[in-house]
N, C-alpha and C positions, 0 to 999 in steps of 0.2 A: 545660329549662335545663341546659346541659352542666356537667359538673363540672371544676374546675380541677385540674391535676396536683398531686399532693402534693409540696411542696418537700422536697429531701433534708435529712436531719437535719444540724444543724451539725457541722462537723468537730471532733472532739475532739483538741485538741493536747496533746502530752505536755508535761510541765513545761519551762519555758524553759531550765533548766540542761542539758537533754538536747540542746538545739540549740547550745550554746556549743561552738565548735570546740576540739578538744583542744589544749593548749599544745604548741608545737614541742618536739621532743625536743632536749635540750641536746647540742651537738656535742662529741664527745670532744676533750679537749685535744690529744691526739696528732694528731688529724685536722686541727686548725687550725695546728699547728706541726710537720709531719712531718720537715722537715729537721733541726730541733733534736733530736728524738728519734732520728733516724737517726744523726746524728753522735755523740751520747752512746752509742748502742747499739754503733756500730762500735768506739769507744774501749774500752768495757767488754768487748766480745767479744775484742778483741786482748789485753787484760790478763788475762782469764780463761784464754785459750789459753796465754799465757806462763806463768802459774802452773801450769797443768796439765802443762806440759812441763818443770817443774822450776825455773823462775825464781823467785828469792826474792820472797815477797809483800811484804816490808818494805823490803829494800835490795838490789836487783839490782846485780851488779857490772857494770863497763864491758863486758866480753866478752859478757855475757848481753844487754845492751841493744843492742850492735852487731849481734849475731846476729839480732835482731828488727827491725832497720832504723833504729836511731838515727843521728843525723847526726854527721859528723866531717869536719873540713876536709881532712884527709889522704886519707880514703877518697873524698871527692868530687873533689878537685882532682888528686890523684895517681893514684888507682885508677879514676877516671872513673865512680864510682857515684852519678850524679846523682839516681837514684830516691830516695836517702835524704832529699833535700830535702822530699819529700812524705811518705814513710813515717814519718819521725821525729815528725810531728805526731800520730801515733796510738799512739806507744809511751810508756810511763810508768815512772818509776823508783820503784815501790812504791805501796802502797795509799793512803797519805796524799797522794802526788803526784796520783794520778788522782782521788781523792775531791775535793780542792780545785779541780782544774781542771774536773771535770764539774759541780760545783756552780755555778761561775762560768759555764760554757758554757750550762747549763740556764737559768739566770736571764737572762743576756744574750740567749740565743737566743729565748726566749719573748717578750722585749721587741722584738727586732729583726726577727723573721720576719714579723709583720704589716706592717712598714714596707718590707721588702726583698723579700718573697716567698720561697718555699722555694728556688727556684733561686738567688736573690740571696744568701741566707744561706749556702747550700752553697758558692757561688763565693767569697764573702767569706772563709769558713773556709779553703778551699784556697789561694787567692791570697795572703791576708795571712799565713797560716802559712808559705807558701813564701818570701815576702818576708823574714819574720823569720829563717828558716833560712839564706837566702842572705846576709843581712847578718851573721849569726853566723859563717858560713863565712869571710867576708872578714875579720872582726875577729880571729878566732882564728888564721887563717892568718898575718895580719900579726904577731900577738903571739908565735907559736910557730915562725915560719919559721926563725929562726936556730938554734933547738934541733933542728929537723928536718935542717937542713944539717949540723949537727954529728954527729948520731946516725943520720940516715937511717932513722928509726923513726916511722911515722905514729901510733904510740901517744902521742907527745908532744902531739898535739892532743886537746883534751877532747871527750867525747861530749856531744851535745845531744839531748834528747828531751822530748816533751810537747806538749800542745795550747795551752800558755799564749801562744805567739806569735799563734796564730789567735784566741784569746780576746781578747787586746789589740787585734787587728785589728777584731773585731766591735765592741768598745768604741769604737774610733776612728771607725768608720762611724756608730755611734749618736750620737756627739757632734755630727757634722755634720747628720744627718737630723733629730734632735730640735730643731734650730733652725728648721726649715721652718715658715712661716706657713700652709701648706696643711693642716696637720693639724687636724682638727676637735676639738681638745682645748684647754681653757683654757690661756692662756699661763703662768699661774702653775704649773700642773701640769707643762707641758713644761719650764719652767725647773728645777723640782724634780727631774724625772727626769734631765735633762741634767747638772745639778750632781752628782747621785749617781754617774753614769757617769764624769764627770771626776774626782771624788774617788777612785773605784775605781782608775782608771788611774794617777793620780798617786801615791796611797799605795802601791800595789803596786810601782811603779817605784822609789820611794824606798827601800822595804824591800829590794828586790833589789840596788840600787846600794850601799846601806849595808852589806850582808853581803859583797859581793865587790869593794868599791871598791879600785881601784888594784892588783889582784893578777892574776897569771897563774894560770889555773885548771888544776888537775890532777884527772883523774877527772871525776865528775859534780858539777855545781854549778848555781846559778841562772844561766840563760842570758839575761842582761840585753840583749845585742844582739838576740836574737830578740824580746824584748818590745818594744823600741824600734822595730825594723824592722816588726813586725806592726802596731803602733799607727799609725806613720807611713803605712803602706800603706792601712790602714783609713780614715784621714782622706782620703787621696787618692782612694781608691776611691769614696767617697760624694760627692765634689765634683760630678760631672756628674749625679748621681742626683736623683730626686724621690721622696718617700715614696709607696708604693702607695696608702695611705689618703689620699684627698683629691685624687688626680691622675687624669686620664684614663688609661685602660688603655694606649692606644697610646703616649702620651707616656712613661709609666712604663717600658714594655718597650723603647722606643727608647733611652732614657737608660741603662737597665740594660745593654743590649748595648754601648753606648758605653763605659760604665765598665769592663766586663769586658775589652773589646778593648784599651782604653788600658793597663790594668794588665798584661795578658798581654804586650803589646809591651814595656813597661818591664822586666818580669821577664826576658824573653828577652834584652834588651839587657844587663841586669845580669849574667845568667848568661854571656853571651858575653864580657863584660869579665873576669869571674872566670876563665874558661877561658884567657885570655891572660896571666894572672899568671905571672911567672917561676918555674920549678921548680928552678933551680940548675944 
């Protein structure tokens, strides 16, 4: 009678805990919002460079700001220095100025970037900031044109600097995007977030208007036209868009391109209009 083969010993399994897959590594916050951190980093780097080159950390004068790219209606429309429309949004008039702007940019950026994507947030910053500076150029040119005709000195136009126009632009875009029913977020939470953004924009606009209401500016002051222009452009920028969260990728990208193209065309037309203003 033949012998049966001896069965193998039962496999000894290690404790179940060793088979539990490791938890996913948390994604670094900067990796989920690179455009926000990039924009904050650029602004801070420019300010540090300004200070290292002798610009006052607390209260730079107008000449110092202009040498680093601040906006001025005379320099733009008379001297043809259109690049200031972009550079001015990265120049700040002191540490308190940049600290408040970067705090707002950081908070709004971290909220907006998941909805707009990194490219969308960066585009919103540049385009709405440019819109604010273009409107500021028009307003201050209109207010100070007679003084320039009298003295022929571009110094009669006030200097404008700071990221606040772009920050208001991001706030405007959020006001529109947070209304979307595509977002997989409870409606009461969306309403709370949207209300907070609206309050932020409204309160800061009122503060700025109350400080400078009805006066011609000399030197550095709160640039309310840039705030208003940035916010209006942000609202317009987000109209064709859908939030990245909750929307098909192809639809989101198509609408993003449409929004960017639309605003670029409008800004070019606005700039062309400004270039045709009478110089005397």
